[in-house]
C-alpha positions in Angstrom: -17.0 40.0 -14.1 -13.5 39.1 -15.6 -10.8 36.5 -15.8 -7.1 37.6 -15.5 -3.9 35.8 -16.1 -0.3 36.6 -17.2 2.2 34.8 -19.4 5.0 37.2 -18.6 8.5 37.3 -17.3 10.6 40.3 -16.4 14.2 41.0 -17.4 15.9 42.9 -14.5 19.0 44.9 -14.5 20.8 47.4 -12.3 23.0 50.2 -13.8 26.1 51.7 -12.4 24.2 54.9 -11.7 21.9 53.2 -9.2 18.8 52.6 -11.4 16.9 49.3 -11.4 15.2 48.6 -14.7 12.4 46.0 -15.1 11.6 45.1 -18.8 8.4 43.1 -19.1 8.4 40.1 -21.5 5.0 38.7 -22.6 1.4 39.8 -22.0 -1.3 40.2 -19.5 -4.8 38.8 -20.5 -8.2 40.1 -19.4 -11.4 38.3 -20.5 -14.7 40.1 -19.7 -17.0 37.3 -18.8 -20.3 39.0 -19.9 -19.2 39.8 -23.4 -16.3 37.3 -23.7 -14.0 40.1 -25.0 -10.3 39.2 -24.7 -7.8 42.0 -24.2 -4.0 41.6 -24.4 -1.9 44.1 -22.5 1.9 44.7 -23.1 3.4 46.7 -20.3 5.9 49.5 -20.4 9.4 49.4 -18.8 9.5 50.3 -15.1 12.6 51.9 -13.5 13.4 52.6 -9.8 15.7 55.6 -9.8 18.2 56.9 -7.2 18.7 53.6 -5.4 22.1 54.8 -4.1 21.7 58.5 -3.6 19.0 61.1 -3.6 15.2 60.7 -3.5 14.2 57.3 -4.8 11.3 57.3 -7.3 9.5 54.9 -9.7 8.9 55.7 -13.3 7.1 53.8 -16.1 8.6 54.6 -19.5 7.8 53.4 -23.0 4.7 52.0 -24.7 1.9 49.9 -23.2 -0.3 48.4 -25.8 -3.9 47.3 -25.1 -5.5 45.2 -27.9 -9.0 43.8 -28.2 -8.5 40.4 -29.8 -12.1 40.2 -31.1 -12.4 43.6 -32.8 -8.7 44.2 -33.6 -8.9 47.7 -32.0 -5.6 48.6 -30.5 -4.5 51.4 -28.1 -0.8 52.1 -27.8 -0.2 54.3 -24.7 3.1 56.1 -24.4 4.5 56.6 -20.9 6.8 59.6 -20.9 9.9 60.0 -18.8 10.1 62.9 -16.4 12.3 65.8 -17.6 14.3 68.3 -15.8 12.5 69.7 -12.8 10.0 66.8 -13.1 8.3 68.3 -16.2 6.2 65.7 -17.8 6.3 63.4 -14.7 3.8 60.5 -15.0 2.3 61.8 -18.3 0.7 59.4 -20.7 -0.8 59.8 -24.1 -2.4 57.4 -26.5 -4.8 56.8 -29.3 -7.3 54.1 -30.2 -6.6 52.7 -33.6 -9.0 51.0 -36.0 -8.5 47.3 -36.8 -6.2 48.2 -39.7 -4.2 50.5 -37.5 -4.6 53.5 -39.9 -7.5 55.4 -38.5 -7.4 57.2 -35.1 -10.8 56.7 -33.4 -10.0 58.5 -30.1 -7.1 60.1 -28.2 -6.3 60.1 -24.5 -3.9 61.9 -22.3 -3.3 62.4 -18.6 -1.2 61.1 -15.7 -0.9 57.5 -14.7 -0.7 58.5 -11.1 -4.1 60.3 -11.0 
């Protein structure tokens, strides 16, 4: 099926406002055994909000990039922060780019929690 490994670390920090922030450093690797395709995945930042007061919640914010090392196709996926009243909560959008990064081959959007 697949092989999976990580060469990552995480930079952690807590703000005075009670937010824990985890910034990933490095990549995750997935190799599909049947086709030998190798994918690199760079993860977005994860925050745990309201550690001190209020309803605690987790949020992924920033860009996650998935790259096929054989074809050069790349898909940057943007994780959006929730706005006032939770508008945009868990929303993601992205596009599959050609190997030169100039042509958009496909677009995606949705929620990471669904």
